[in-house]
TORMARSE-827151 format. One record per atom (N, C-alpha, C): atom name; x negated, y, z; residue in one letter; residue number from 0. Coordinates in Angstrom, 3 decimals, always signed. Layout:
atom  u  v  w  type  seq
CA  X  Y  Z  A  NUM
...
***
This chain:
atom  u  v  w  type  seq
N  +14.557  +0.441  -12.266  H  0
CA  +13.943  +0.524  -10.945  H  0
C  +14.785  -0.849  -10.039  H  0
N  +14.440  -1.950  -10.340  H  1
CA  +15.169  -3.104  -10.141  H  1
C  +14.157  -4.246  -10.070  H  1
N  +14.236  -5.216  -9.242  T  2
CA  +13.344  -6.339  -9.212  T  2
C  +14.451  -7.438  -9.226  T  2
N  +14.364  -8.300  -10.433  Y  3
CA  +15.193  -9.152  -11.240  Y  3
C  +14.579  -10.428  -10.323  Y  3
N  +15.547  -11.809  -10.230  V  4
CA  +14.834  -13.089  -10.014  V  4
C  +14.358  -13.526  -10.954  V  4
N  +14.774  -13.549  -12.410  D  5
CA  +14.847  -14.025  -13.364  D  5
C  +13.496  -13.393  -13.726  D  5
N  +12.262  -14.496  -14.322  A  6
CA  +11.237  -13.806  -14.646  A  6
C  +11.020  -12.927  -16.048  A  6
N  +11.959  -13.333  -17.022  A  7
CA  +11.997  -12.911  -18.413  A  7
C  +12.445  -11.401  -18.118  A  7
N  +13.853  -11.035  -17.291  E  8
CA  +14.262  -9.740  -16.715  E  8
C  +13.024  -9.004  -16.610  E  8
N  +12.140  -9.707  -15.543  N  9
CA  +11.288  -8.653  -14.509  N  9
C  +10.415  -8.314  -15.775  N  9
N  +10.071  -9.476  -16.701  H  10
CA  +9.030  -8.885  -17.955  H  10
C  +9.217  -7.700  -18.682  H  10
N  +10.373  -7.819  -19.078  T  11
CA  +10.960  -6.785  -20.189  T  11
C  +10.924  -5.540  -19.124  T  11
N  +11.269  -5.537  -18.180  N  12
CA  +11.224  -4.116  -17.088  N  12
C  +10.080  -3.765  -17.251  N  12
N  +9.066  -4.254  -16.419  I  13
CA  +7.866  -4.019  -16.251  I  13
C  +6.991  -3.609  -17.180  I  13
N  +7.153  -4.921  -18.492  A  14
CA  +6.235  -4.108  -19.659  A  14
C  +6.972  -2.840  -20.116  A  14
N  +8.117  -2.333  -20.401  R  15
CA  +8.553  -1.541  -20.589  R  15
C  +7.852  -0.044  -20.127  R  15
N  +7.785  -0.113  -19.038  G  16
CA  +7.098  +0.612  -17.934  G  16
C  +5.909  +0.890  -17.911  G  16
N  +5.096  -0.040  -18.021  I  17
CA  +3.720  -0.064  -18.628  I  17
C  +3.577  +0.500  -19.737  I  17
N  +4.092  +0.086  -20.742  A  18
CA  +4.291  +0.696  -22.465  A  18
C  +4.209  +2.488  -21.975  A  18
N  +5.224  +3.019  -21.276  L  19
CA  +5.634  +4.222  -21.106  L  19
C  +4.508  +4.680  -20.387  L  19
N  +4.031  +4.275  -19.442  L  20
CA  +2.932  +4.905  -18.824  L  20
C  +1.565  +4.965  -19.636  L  20
N  +1.387  +3.725  -20.664  R  21
CA  +0.143  +3.768  -21.080  R  21
C  +0.710  +5.240  -22.204  R  21
N  +1.909  +5.420  -22.814  S  22
CA  +1.988  +6.416  -23.899  S  22
C  +1.902  +7.514  -23.429  S  22
N  +2.115  +7.567  -21.741  A  23
CA  +1.850  +9.123  -21.636  A  23
C  +0.179  +9.243  -21.058  A  23
N  -0.367  +8.451  -21.320  G  24
CA  -1.804  +8.585  -21.328  G  24
C  -2.632  +7.774  -19.834  G  24
N  -1.941  +7.217  -19.161  F  25
CA  -2.091  +6.283  -17.755  F  25
C  -2.542  +4.995  -18.175  F  25
N  -3.144  +4.086  -17.190  N  26
CA  -3.649  +2.916  -17.701  N  26
C  -3.177  +2.351  -16.059  N  26
N  -1.976  +1.661  -16.025  P  27
CA  -1.839  +1.204  -14.584  P  27
C  -2.247  -0.041  -14.689  P  27
N  -2.955  -0.422  -13.368  S  28
CA  -3.325  -1.584  -13.017  S  28
C  -2.763  -2.026  -11.706  S  28
N  -2.004  -1.505  -10.706  G  29
CA  -0.996  -1.747  -9.487  G  29
C  +0.314  -1.955  -9.900  G  29
N  +1.241  -2.222  -9.056  F  30
CA  +2.156  -2.460  -9.133  F  30
C  +3.006  -2.426  -7.388  F  30
N  +4.126  -1.706  -7.692  V  31
CA  +5.196  -1.364  -6.366  V  31
C  +6.420  -1.832  -6.624  V  31
N  +7.351  -3.046  -6.281  A  32
CA  +8.369  -3.394  -6.221  A  32
C  +9.512  -2.309  -5.784  A  32
N  +10.444  -2.064  -6.778  P  33
CA  +11.753  -1.368  -5.730  P  33
C  +12.062  -1.926  -4.321  P  33
N  +12.437  -1.328  -3.561  L  34
CA  +12.743  -1.704  -2.074  L  34
C  +11.891  -3.076  -1.985  L  34
N  +10.468  -2.879  -2.207  G  35
CA  +9.763  -3.784  -1.476  G  35
C  +9.811  -5.380  -1.878  G  35
N  +10.828  -5.687  -2.808  R  36
CA  +11.208  -6.815  -2.958  R  36
C  +10.063  -7.796  -3.609  R  36
N  +10.149  -9.415  -3.349  Y  37
CA  +9.070  -10.141  -3.779  Y  37
C  +9.800  -11.402  -4.381  Y  37
N  +9.687  -12.086  -5.431  N  38
CA  +9.909  -13.388  -5.739  N  38
C  +8.614  -13.748  -6.800  N  38
N  +8.887  -15.167  -6.968  R  39
CA  +7.883  -15.783  -7.760  R  39
C  +7.991  -15.643  -9.472  R  39
N  +9.361  -15.361  -9.695  G  40
CA  +9.132  -14.498  -10.901  G  40
C  +8.875  -13.122  -10.968  G  40
N  +8.478  -12.543  -10.145  L  41
CA  +8.067  -10.928  -10.421  L  41
C  +6.941  -11.251  -10.483  L  41
N  +6.130  -12.131  -9.559  S  42
CA  +4.667  -12.522  -9.195  S  42
C  +3.880  -13.155  -10.791  S  42
N  +4.790  -14.142  -11.254  Q  43
CA  +4.162  -14.448  -12.825  Q  43
C  +4.294  -13.489  -13.625  Q  43
N  +5.293  -12.684  -13.639  V  44
CA  +5.347  -11.768  -14.414  V  44
C  +3.913  -10.713  -14.418  V  44
N  +3.422  -10.035  -13.257  L  45
CA  +2.684  -9.526  -12.832  L  45
C  +1.274  -9.957  -13.073  L  45
N  +1.194  -11.140  -13.034  E  46
CA  -0.172  -11.842  -13.513  E  46
C  -0.544  -11.712  -15.088  E  46
N  +0.786  -12.377  -15.568  Q  47
CA  +0.967  -12.140  -17.298  Q  47
C  +0.740  -10.876  -17.772  Q  47
N  +0.972  -9.873  -16.919  L  48
CA  +0.768  -8.472  -17.671  L  48
C  -0.634  -7.866  -17.265  L  48
N  -1.261  -8.411  -16.616  G  49
CA  -2.551  -8.213  -16.352  G  49
C  -2.554  -6.920  -15.212  G  49
N  -1.538  -6.805  -14.106  V  50
CA  -1.378  -6.671  -13.102  V  50
C  -2.415  -6.777  -11.941  V  50
N  -3.023  -6.512  -11.432  T  51
CA  -4.338  -6.880  -10.830  T  51
C  -3.784  -6.869  -9.187  T  51
N  -3.019  -5.857  -8.953  H  52
CA  -2.915  -5.658  -7.387  H  52
C  -1.833  -5.211  -7.325  H  52
N  -0.525  -5.367  -6.671  S  53
CA  +0.699  -4.741  -5.758  S  53
C  +0.967  -5.004  -4.379  S  53
N  +2.219  -4.339  -4.023  S  54
CA  +2.523  -4.144  -2.523  S  54
C  +3.943  -4.436  -2.309  S  54
N  +4.030  -5.621  -2.078  E  55
CA  +5.928  -6.020  -1.845  E  55
C  +5.883  -6.335  -0.550  E  55
N  +6.688  -5.228  +0.334  F  56
CA  +6.618  -5.753  +2.056  F  56
C  +8.038  -6.819  +2.186  F  56
N  +8.351  -7.418  +1.191  A  57
CA  +8.752  -8.374  +1.698  A  57
C  +8.212  -9.366  +1.685  A  57
N  +7.009  -9.446  +1.077  L  58
CA  +5.960  -10.484  +1.127  L  58
C  +5.348  -10.661  +2.829  L  58
N  +4.744  -9.313  +2.248  A  59
CA  +3.855  -8.814  +3.708  A  59
C  +3.571  -7.253  +3.841  A  59
N  +3.195  -7.107  +4.693  Y  60
CA  +3.242  -5.669  +5.631  Y  60
C  +2.508  -5.545  +6.499  Y  60
N  +1.634  -4.508  +6.706  D  61
CA  +1.175  -4.005  +8.106  D  61
C  +0.159  -5.486  +8.281  D  61
N  -0.862  -5.780  +7.211  D  62
CA  -1.619  -6.837  +7.462  D  62
C  -2.541  -6.623  +6.500  D  62
N  -3.585  -7.886  +6.340  W  63
CA  -4.579  -7.583  +5.460  W  63
C  -4.480  -8.069  +4.359  W  63
N  -4.995  -7.472  +3.135  P  64
CA  -4.453  -7.806  +1.796  P  64
C  -4.765  -9.448  +1.601  P  64
N  -4.152  -9.995  +0.789  C  65
CA  -4.037  -11.458  +0.742  C  65
C  -3.750  -11.774  -0.527  C  65
N  -3.688  -13.049  -1.023  Y  66
CA  -3.559  -13.645  -2.424  Y  66
C  -2.169  -14.652  -2.184  Y  66
N  -1.001  -14.354  -2.696  P  67
CA  -0.080  -15.121  -2.817  P  67
C  -0.117  -16.734  -3.067  P  67
N  +0.488  -17.880  -2.775  I  68
CA  +0.043  -19.093  -2.983  I  68
C  +0.555  -19.172  -4.421  I  68
N  -0.819  -19.672  -5.311  G  69
CA  -0.572  -19.761  -6.889  G  69
C  -0.541  -18.583  -7.342  G  69
N  -1.219  -17.572  -7.223  S  70
CA  -1.111  -16.108  -7.579  S  70
C  -2.552  -15.547  -7.608  S  70
N  -3.155  -15.013  -8.558  R  71
CA  -4.190  -13.752  -8.647  R  71
C  -3.844  -12.642  -8.559  R  71
N  -3.050  -12.178  -8.094  V  72
CA  -2.643  -10.898  -7.999  V  72
C  -2.685  -10.301  -6.644  V  72
N  -3.267  -9.325  -6.311  L  73
CA  -3.979  -9.201  -5.022  L  73
C  -2.471  -8.279  -4.513  L  73
N  -2.273  -8.672  -3.191  Q  74
CA  -1.032  -8.272  -2.393  Q  74
C  -2.041  -6.704  -1.249  Q  74
N  -1.461  -5.711  -1.587  L  75
CA  -2.138  -4.919  -0.358  L  75
C  -0.854  -4.460  +0.291  L  75
N  -0.835  -5.078  +1.511  P  76
CA  +0.261  -4.986  +2.542  P  76
C  +0.404  -3.793  +2.805  P  76
N  +1.544  -3.087  +2.791  I  77
CA  +1.710  -1.102  +3.258  I  77
C  +2.778  -1.429  +4.514  I  77
N  +2.743  -0.371  +5.207  H  78
CA  +4.172  -0.222  +5.971  H  78
C  +5.432  +0.217  +5.646  H  78
N  +6.196  -0.695  +5.974  P  79
CA  +7.301  -0.795  +5.277  P  79
C  +8.501  +0.495  +5.586  P  79
N  +8.231  +0.964  +6.237  I  80
CA  +8.949  +2.341  +6.870  I  80
C  +8.718  +3.616  +5.962  I  80
N  +9.530  +4.189  +5.566  C  81
CA  +9.159  +5.517  +4.870  C  81
C  +10.360  +6.436  +5.126  C  81
N  +9.911  +7.757  +4.819  L  82
CA  +10.941  +8.888  +5.296  L  82
C  +12.429  +8.828  +4.918  L  82
N  +12.585  +7.925  +3.537  G  83
CA  +14.023  +7.886  +3.100  G  83
C  +14.921  +7.082  +3.753  G  83
N  +14.095  +5.897  +4.247  I  84
CA  +15.142  +5.043  +5.169  I  84
C  +15.617  +5.650  +6.467  I  84
N  +14.454  +6.471  +7.021  V  85
CA  +14.832  +7.443  +8.406  V  85
C  +16.150  +8.199  +7.613  V  85
N  +15.979  +9.026  +6.774  L  86
CA  +16.788  +10.045  +6.142  L  86
C  +18.346  +9.229  +5.801  L  86
N  +18.154  +8.157  +5.354  E  87
CA  +19.693  +7.417  +5.041  E  87
C  +20.269  +6.872  +6.565  E  87
N  +19.713  +6.614  +7.260  A  88
CA  +20.163  +6.211  +8.819  A  88
C  +20.607  +7.349  +9.406  A  88
N  +19.645  +8.899  +9.228  A  89
CA  +20.427  +9.747  +9.789  A  89
C  +21.974  +10.176  +9.311  A  89
N  +21.964  +9.900  +7.856  R  90
CA  +22.966  +10.539  +7.130  R  90
C  +24.355  +9.687  +7.740  R  90
N  +23.937  +8.097  +8.297  R  91
CA  +25.197  +7.165  +8.240  R  91
C  +25.393  +7.341  +9.925  R  91
N  +24.306  +7.661  +10.506  E  92
CA  +24.735  +7.916  +12.096  E  92
C  +25.065  +9.033  +12.421  E  92
N  +24.575  +9.848  +11.873  W  93
CA  +24.957  +11.409  +12.353  W  93
C  +25.897  +12.198  +11.529  W  93
N  +25.398  +12.653  +10.746  D  94
CA  +26.266  +13.536  +9.912  D  94
C  +25.042  +13.959  +8.330  D  94
N  +26.185  +14.684  +7.654  E  95
CA  +25.618  +14.922  +6.411  E  95
C  +24.771  +16.066  +6.429  E  95
N  +24.670  +16.675  +7.547  G  96
CA  +24.052  +18.106  +7.968  G  96
C  +22.824  +18.324  +7.791  G  96
N  +22.084  +19.213  +7.389  L  97
CA  +20.712  +19.893  +7.347  L  97
C  +20.139  +19.243  +8.410  L  97
N  +20.847  +19.669  +9.808  D  98
CA  +19.958  +19.455  +11.260  D  98
C  +19.884  +18.216  +11.380  D  98
N  +20.545  +17.209  +11.057  A  99
CA  +20.389  +15.757  +11.346  A  99
C  +18.807  +15.769  +10.394  A  99
N  +19.001  +15.460  +9.171  Q  100
CA  +17.751  +15.596  +8.554  Q  100
C  +16.666  +16.265  +9.015  Q  100
N  +16.691  +17.494  +8.959  R  101
CA  +15.311  +17.965  +9.835  R  101
C  +14.965  +17.046  +10.859  R  101
N  +15.749  +17.103  +11.835  R  102
CA  +15.219  +15.979  +13.212  R  102
C  +14.820  +14.859  +12.883  R  102
N  +15.576  +13.978  +11.806  A  103
CA  +15.068  +12.748  +11.056  A  103
C  +13.556  +12.980  +10.574  A  103
N  +13.487  +14.096  +9.950  A  104
CA  +12.165  +14.262  +9.322  A  104
C  +11.018  +14.588  +10.143  A  104
N  +11.442  +15.581  +11.075  D  105
CA  +10.613  +15.349  +12.424  D  105
C  +10.083  +14.334  +12.881  D  105
N  +11.185  +13.384  +13.029  V  106
CA  +10.408  +12.282  +13.697  V  106
C  +9.980  +11.367  +12.815  V  106
N  +10.052  +11.795  +11.982  M  107
CA  +9.196  +10.641  +10.900  M  107
C  +7.527  +11.270  +10.830  M  107
N  +7.272  +12.705  +10.612  A  108
CA  +6.403  +13.163  +10.776  A  108
C  +5.210  +12.798  +12.080  A  108
N  +6.093  +12.481  +13.433  E  109
CA  +5.529  +12.558  +14.304  E  109
C  +5.222  +10.615  +14.266  E  109
N  +5.982  +9.817  +13.490  Y  110
CA  +6.030  +8.505  +13.654  Y  110
C  +4.695  +8.012  +12.630  Y  110
N  +4.763  +8.817  +11.591  F  111
CA  +3.360  +9.011  +10.768  F  111
C  +2.345  +8.930  +11.445  F  111
N  +2.143  +10.146  +12.427  R  112
CA  +0.830  +10.214  +12.747  R  112
C  +0.408  +9.258  +13.882  R  112
N  +1.767  +8.680  +14.544  W  113
CA  +1.179  +7.466  +15.459  W  113
C  +0.876  +6.241  +14.701  W  113
N  +1.657  +5.987  +13.641  I  114
CA  +1.193  +4.830  +12.836  I  114
C  +0.089  +4.619  +12.476  I  114
N  -0.601  +5.982  +11.690  A  115
CA  -1.907  +6.261  +11.253  A  115
C  -2.822  +5.826  +12.499  A  115
N  -2.726  +6.996  +13.536  T  116
CA  -3.582  +6.753  +14.614  T  116
C  -4.075  +5.321  +14.930  T  116
N  -2.637  +4.717  +14.823  S  117
CA  -2.852  +3.229  +15.937  S  117
C  -3.739  +2.161  +14.854  S  117
N  -3.250  +2.259  +13.266  K  118
CA  -4.020  +1.627  +12.471  K  118
C  -5.612  +1.983  +12.403  K  118
N  -6.117  +3.459  +12.006  Y  119
CA  -7.256  +3.984  +12.784  Y  119
C  -8.068  +3.641  +13.594  Y  119
N  -7.550  +3.304  +15.011  Q  120
CA  -8.135  +2.692  +15.928  Q  120
C  -8.511  +1.031  +15.657  Q  120
N  -7.433  +0.733  +15.575  A  121
CA  -7.558  -0.729  +14.989  A  121
C  -8.619  -1.351  +14.114  A  121
N  -8.818  -0.541  +13.027  G  122
CA  -9.905  -0.457  +11.922  G  122
C  -9.201  -1.124  +10.963  G  122
N  -7.753  -0.914  +10.819  E  123
CA  -6.869  -1.415  +9.776  E  123
C  -6.606  -0.117  +8.576  E  123
N  -6.706  -0.802  +7.297  P  124
CA  -6.256  +0.614  +6.419  P  124
C  -4.942  +1.039  +6.428  P  124
N  -4.828  +2.335  +6.142  I  125
CA  -3.737  +3.047  +6.189  I  125
C  -2.835  +3.038  +4.875  I  125
N  -2.166  +2.277  +4.826  F  126
CA  -1.386  +2.573  +3.677  F  126
C  +0.284  +2.649  +4.157  F  126
N  +0.627  +3.865  +3.720  L  127
CA  +2.033  +4.455  +4.014  L  127
C  +2.793  +4.949  +2.477  L  127
N  +3.929  +4.374  +2.594  Y  128
CA  +4.668  +5.094  +1.135  Y  128
C  +5.564  +5.853  +1.686  Y  128
N  +6.113  +6.208  +0.337  G  129
CA  +7.541  +7.836  +0.576  G  129
C  +8.019  +7.876  -0.827  G  129
N  +9.022  +8.655  -1.257  H  130
CA  +9.093  +9.054  -2.255  H  130
C  +9.036  +10.637  -2.764  H  130
N  +8.517  +10.902  -3.869  P  131
CA  +8.124  +12.339  -4.377  P  131
C  +9.590  +12.998  -4.743  P  131
N  +10.815  +12.620  -4.066  D  132
CA  +11.941  +13.411  -5.052  D  132
C  +12.304  +14.078  -3.729  D  132
N  +13.973  +14.047  -3.800  H  133
CA  +14.231  +15.312  -2.793  H  133
C  +13.516  +14.808  -1.142  H  133
N  +13.052  +13.794  -0.915  R  134
CA  +12.897  +13.191  +0.425  R  134
C  +11.375  +14.228  +1.186  R  134
N  +10.265  +13.726  +0.340  L  135
CA  +9.024  +14.395  +0.883  L  135
C  +8.994  +15.759  +0.164  L  135
N  +9.470  +15.853  -0.942  G  136
CA  +9.324  +17.380  -1.540  G  136
C  +10.340  +18.084  -0.753  G  136
N  +11.354  +17.664  +0.213  R  137
CA  +12.128  +18.319  +0.860  R  137
C  +12.090  +18.620  +2.269  R  137
N  +10.614  +17.537  +2.428  W  138
CA  +10.442  +17.627  +3.848  W  138
C  +8.931  +17.705  +3.947  W  138
N  +8.312  +18.556  +3.135  P  139
CA  +6.570  +18.467  +3.404  P  139
C  +6.163  +18.585  +4.534  P  139
N  +6.333  +18.852  +5.416  H  140
CA  +5.382  +18.644  +6.730  H  140
C  +5.658  +17.391  +6.879  H  140
N  +6.280  +16.653  +6.698  V  141
CA  +6.012  +14.859  +7.364  V  141
C  +4.493  +14.583  +6.386  V  141
N  +3.673  +15.106  +5.196  L  142
CA  +2.823  +14.895  +4.830  L  142
C  +1.974  +15.552  +5.332  L  142
N  +2.188  +17.132  +5.610  T  143
CA  +0.910  +17.701  +6.216  T  143
C  +0.810  +17.507  +7.326  T  143
N  +1.551  +17.014  +8.477  T  144
CA  +1.199  +16.225  +9.534  T  144
C  +0.255  +15.013  +9.696  T  144
N  +0.724  +14.133  +8.428  L  145
CA  +0.291  +12.972  +8.389  L  145
C  -1.597  +12.988  +7.827  L  145
N  -1.769  +14.023  +6.879  F  146
CA  -2.898  +14.745  +6.655  F  146
C  -3.802  +15.669  +7.461  F  146
N  -3.017  +16.160  +8.584  E  147
CA  -3.945  +16.696  +9.162  E  147
C  -4.210  +15.788  +10.379  E  147
N  -3.674  +14.696  +10.944  T  148
CA  -3.968  +13.850  +11.777  T  148
C  -5.343  +13.274  +10.986  T  148
N  -4.982  +12.396  +9.921  I  149
CA  -6.037  +11.691  +8.921  I  149
C  -7.457  +12.831  +9.107  I  149
N  -7.212  +14.175  +8.838  D  150
CA  -8.711  +14.864  +8.800  D  150
C  -9.190  +14.810  +9.992  D  150
N  -8.234  +14.565  +11.021  E  151
CA  -9.588  +14.499  +12.514  E  151
C  -9.974  +13.336  +12.895  E  151
N  -9.783  +12.437  +11.568  F  152
CA  -10.741  +10.955  +11.522  F  152
C  -11.911  +11.164  +11.095  F  152
N  -13.094  +10.488  +11.894  A  153
CA  -14.442  +10.411  +11.708  A  153
C  -14.713  +9.484  +10.061  A  153
N  -13.888  +8.510  +10.128  A  154
CA  -14.439  +7.665  +9.087  A  154
C  -13.282  +6.994  +8.528  A  154
N  -13.019  +7.775  +7.355  V  155
CA  -11.850  +7.071  +6.894  V  155
C  -12.177  +7.168  +5.109  V  155
N  -11.913  +6.615  +4.396  W  156
CA  -12.103  +6.127  +2.957  W  156
C  -11.107  +6.769  +2.369  W  156
N  -10.745  +7.811  +1.743  R  157
CA  -9.634  +8.457  +0.958  R  157
C  -9.967  +7.453  -0.085  R  157
N  -9.138  +6.804  -0.855  T  158
CA  -9.308  +6.389  -2.099  T  158
C  -8.113  +6.000  -2.797  T  158
N  -8.336  +5.207  -3.935  T  159
CA  -6.400  +4.668  -4.407  T  159
C  -6.401  +3.353  -3.817  T  159
N  -5.146  +3.084  -4.378  M  160
CA  -5.146  +1.703  -4.055  M  160
C  -5.891  +0.266  -5.475  M  160
N  -5.899  +0.991  -6.249  T  161
CA  -6.722  +0.257  -7.612  T  161
C  -8.108  +0.052  -6.736  T  161
N  -8.787  +1.551  -6.532  E  162
CA  -10.154  +1.257  -5.864  E  162
C  -10.282  +0.187  -4.894  E  162
N  -9.212  +0.307  -3.761  F  163
CA  -9.474  -0.063  -2.709  F  163
C  -9.225  -1.824  -2.958  F  163
N  -8.289  -2.184  -4.069  A  164
CA  -7.928  -3.552  -4.537  A  164
C  -9.360  -4.253  -5.073  A  164
N  -10.061  -3.286  -5.900  Q  165
CA  -11.288  -3.913  -6.350  Q  165
C  -12.408  -3.975  -5.416  Q  165
N  -12.550  -3.028  -4.229  W  166
CA  -13.473  -3.314  -2.993  W  166
C  -13.469  -4.421  -2.629  W  166
N  -11.827  -5.019  -2.405  W  167
CA  -11.248  -5.981  -1.333  W  167
C  -12.232  -7.445  -2.051  W  167
N  -11.827  -7.067  -3.388  R  168
CA  -12.126  -8.301  -4.258  R  168
C  -13.960  -8.665  -4.238  R  168
N  -14.366  -7.235  -4.532  E  169
CA  -16.190  -7.533  -3.956  E  169
C  -16.503  -8.071  -2.575  E  169
N  -15.720  -7.315  -1.827  R  170
CA  -15.856  -7.925  -0.519  R  170
C  -15.662  -9.374  -0.216  R  170
N  -15.188  -10.377  -0.701  Q  171
CA  -14.741  -11.267  -0.856  Q  171
C  -15.940  -12.316  -1.300  Q  171
N  -16.512  -11.779  -2.165  R  172
CA  -17.694  -12.279  -2.648  R  172
C  -19.158  -12.210  -2.005  R  172
N  -18.973  -11.139  -0.955  V  173
CA  -20.553  -11.256  +0.125  V  173
C  -20.364  -12.628  +0.924  V  173
N  -21.583  -12.883  +0.817  R  174
CA  -22.123  -14.370  +1.706  R  174
C  -22.810  -14.411  +2.911  R  174
N  -22.115  -14.558  +4.061  F  175
CA  -22.932  -14.367  +5.180  F  175
C  -23.614  -15.099  +5.964  F  175
N  -24.760  -14.939  +6.047  R  176
CA  -25.681  -15.986  +7.231  R  176
C  -25.799  -15.490  +8.339  R  176
N  -25.994  -16.568  +9.364  V  177
CA  -25.770  -16.433  +10.600  V  177
C  -27.182  -17.024  +11.389  V  177
N  -28.014  -16.533  +11.687  E  178
CA  -29.331  -16.910  +12.520  E  178
C  -29.171  -17.246  +13.875  E  178
N  -29.802  -17.926  +14.884  A  179
CA  -30.028  -17.570  +16.014  A  179
C  -31.182  -17.270  +16.268  A  179
N  -31.589  -16.024  +16.879  V  180
CA  -33.139  -15.596  +17.015  V  180
C  -33.129  -15.284  +18.496  V  180
N  -34.060  -15.975  +19.022  A  181
CA  -34.401  -15.549  +20.499  A  181
C  -33.101  -15.792  +21.093  A  181
N  -32.886  -14.847  +21.646  D  182
CA  -31.241  -14.492  +22.662  D  182
C  -30.374  -13.746  +21.687  D  182
N  -30.651  -13.833  +20.364  H  183
CA  -29.370  -12.980  +19.772  H  183
C  -29.037  -13.589  +18.758  H  183
N  -28.056  -13.131  +17.985  Y  184
CA  -28.140  -13.531  +16.636  Y  184
C  -28.247  -12.420  +15.778  Y  184
N  -28.624  -13.297  +14.556  L  185
CA  -29.070  -11.883  +13.331  L  185
C  -27.971  -12.579  +12.108  L  185
N  -26.871  -11.677  +11.546  V  186
CA  -26.128  -11.373  +10.438  V  186
C  -26.930  -11.324  +9.305  V  186
N  -26.870  -11.796  +8.129  Q  187
CA  -26.993  -11.232  +6.844  Q  187
C  -25.963  -11.153  +6.373  Q  187
N  -25.833  -10.217  +5.411  G  188
CA  -25.100  -10.481  +4.107  G  188
C  -25.452  -10.256  +2.869  G  188
N  -25.110  -11.261  +1.756  E  189
CA  -25.740  -11.295  +0.722  E  189
C  -24.680  -10.526  -0.667  E  189
N  -24.571  -9.773  -1.306  Q  190
CA  -23.652  -8.961  -2.170  Q  190
C  -24.860  -8.883  -3.679  Q  190
N  -23.829  -8.965  -4.697  A  191
CA  -24.562  -9.333  -6.213  A  191
C  -23.741  -7.862  -6.787  A  191
N  -24.774  -6.489  -7.026  G  192
CA  -24.641  -5.781  -6.956  G  192
C  -23.654  -5.294  -7.341  G  192
N  -22.339  -5.057  -6.743  S  193
CA  -21.547  -4.167  -6.614  S  193
C  -21.265  -3.188  -6.555  S  193
N  -22.591  -2.386  -6.296  G  194
CA  -22.649  -0.787  -6.145  G  194
C  -21.832  -0.565  -4.849  G  194
N  -20.591  -1.104  -4.011  Y  195
CA  -20.256  -0.945  -2.774  Y  195
C  -21.252  -1.244  -1.641  Y  195
N  -20.871  -0.739  -0.274  R  196
CA  -21.591  -0.640  +0.812  R  196
C  -20.770  -1.867  +1.538  R  196
N  -21.319  -3.125  +2.113  F  197
CA  -20.320  -3.667  +3.391  F  197
C  -21.138  -3.339  +4.314  F  197
***
């Protein structure tokens, strides 16, 4: 669980992870670097290993998908704050007690609710992250609060990062024409049978 500066070390590390996932019956297409770290050595290796999309918030966060300069690996920016960061801060600033952790988890549940609502109202993707270990697993109300909030939104596409990345690439292929017609404009899009609505 480490991002190296050296491309060869990244290659060994990530190739081993991909092989392990494939041996378990998974076909990974995306990647998220530990601690959101990003460097050119990582970018090169992801492309060599056929990774199509990645999310490193040291490169971009709370933004639209993009391609780093010189890379064909699509970056899907996520929100850079998770429950683990808040719990670790609570332990450092307050104490090791369960009450401090519970208060931190309560704050994070409301924070995620606010972030999801803000992103939805702005028409932006809602990409949040967390770790399914003693953090989210121990404080499940953080996720249930988030899911209850999202269930109230009328137009949310519940999808995977892989499918979202595919949709984004197809979206980039749409060509628009704008024509002046009398006192208004007509916008038409042309897409080549991608199977997605735009």
